[in-house]
Structure formats: structure tokens, C-alpha cells
Steps between C-alpha positions, in 0.01 A plus 500: 500500500183319382314832493767647271493194272124521462508873431777452243293237319201735475715787371656273236154387390389862465813585298442208265156642429612865484880550459470879533415499871801697620365515857501120510868491401579745779307294754677184384828682552402582856419133562834390357686766700326393822589136435864574413478427125673824412586436135138426416384800703729726299366359172140542617551866588673563167215327317254734671703803390532372146122515476461827691815707549310756709394246763639615835499178703759294307756782523451511876517122531810473281661765720425293810620182328831654395559646847441156652753362253750775591483660155453866599584641157227292333264586784567870450411479131165335570412719796587818309243397239248434776561848643429656162163325499418587863726781630330519840518130588706493821559124486676539166694804622626306804611208285664729246686670783617160623620403151706817475641463851622151411684651205658771712281773351428653839430856385249378245340266755469783752334719237247226421417452868456874552252502214323203652474682833334793325245259355452300822617710798351260756698194389752428777691252283598778259662708774679191629637417155615858444663506845695186411636668187606807697671282758687299237624818333618665822217752530443408861292797616266460203478127573394555860246761389341249259497221760325737737245588232441128459442465874256791502284295265559171682642519850547122506715485188778311677737484201507880496656491847759252372575746220533783751734286707714414197515868405605613847757220507645633174514841672679332795223590743490170688246599764242611244566192285459263794181673611350473153579126479341437837191695391473283187518186714245639743256542209585166337694252715533268201669754275827323427633799301514701824705232674734475201567874504541498877737204483711670235514816711618317812747299292654822364520634856675185620216410735503134401264380774224738392568431131476127559172541689354702214607248236366209707163675493524492120564124517183458706291711262647398164712188545569444130677836452846352464709817522406551862690182591807648333454815710479296819806298403698818421402651835616191683827496304564866578415449866716185515214285631557150360202353684259753353653460153414133515151590618452725196595216267268263684214749467553522125482123464182485708308780333601525135311292245485720192699827516323831477648779294738705719381831634 
């Protein structure tokens, strides 16, 4: 924090001497965003744009800020302006796609990601993001194709296997789903998302012992994810195991300090 305070002081000194330094306002905004002073960060970025409305960085940073604040509509406005200034910037295209997904604009988001793939065909993250959109909109074959494209670029992209598993589960192909989850865990044993998906699959199948084992792995990896304790409690209720229900409640009291946003 001391480093940020010192940097902020130097930027403020420079701005007192030369108020037109729009880059300094942007850099101050980054400092304030990093230190959680979001209102000041927003003002800093806007000050930079007031001086130079064609400056790319503040639009990008405002987009990130608004996404962090769960304001996707505001993020979309800023990121759209950034795209006009730099149409081939894949970071902006990814963020703009995210902003539109959060607003339910899946077709538009998919179109943006396709354009981004044309610009940067070796970016595995783009294929993964597009696959997620296809999966959410029921285009399961297209989703699997995009996950596989992602894996061609990065064979250790464990989340892509989770996505494949979720897609096969939606298609009711349990064997393929289970195999994909196990592959994700083989690549990254600490990937709690894989255990969550696996636990939900076993829970739907009524295999409460396997579901409980998967969710307990989540507790070991990410003990402050409070929804997993609810899952364990529900499993124990459905299985009629009073002893294990009590154990789930005890686990929550032991592990939870500050709750993490539910998955």
C-alpha cells in the first residue's frame, strides 16, 4: 500500500504543475482501482477522457471497473468506445463479450468472440468463452467443438474439460461427462469447479455418497465457498443421514470466516 501512496503523491504533484496530463489521471485511476477506491478511480478515468476523448486506456479501465461493480450496461458503453479506437484488441473484445453475456445478449457476444478469434486465432481463452455461450444457449455440438479447439491450443486447459463435462451432462451422456470431469481433475487436482460439477452430477443421479465425496473435496480446496455446505446438508437430508447432516453443519462452522460469492 505504501508504494501506491507514494506513486499517488508523485502523480498529484505532476498534475498540480501540469493539469493537462491525461495519462497521469489514467494512472491514478488504476492506483485507486487497485486499492479499492472505486469512486475516485471512476473520476480519474473520466478526467483523463475529458482532456483527451480519444485516449484508449481509460475506456478499457472504466469497462473493467464497471464489470467488477456488476454494471455490465455501463461497461458495454465504455468498451464499445474502446473497440472503436482499437478494433483488433482482443482483451477489449473479450471484456465486451462478457458485458453482453451478463446482459443476456448471447448472440451479440458470440459475434464479438468470433471476430476476436479471427484477429487472434491462437488465443485459447476466446474459444473457451465462445464454447460457454454455445453451451448456455443449447448449441451443445458447437460448444464441444469450441472446447476441443481450445484444447488443441492448450491441452492442459482443465476448465475446458469441465465445460465438456457440463455439456455432455446437459446431453444426458453421463459416461462422457464423468470422464471429462476426471480428466480436468487429472490435469489440475485443485480445480474446485470440476468437483462442483461432478458433485452436482452425482446428486442428480441420486448417488449421494459420490456427491458428498466430491463436495467434501471442494471444502478442502475452497473452504469459504458457503454454498457447498448447503449442498452437503441437502445430500444428507435426502439420504436421511442425521449424523452426516450434523457433520456438514460442523464443517461450516469450522471453515467459514468470510463467505465467498456462490458459484
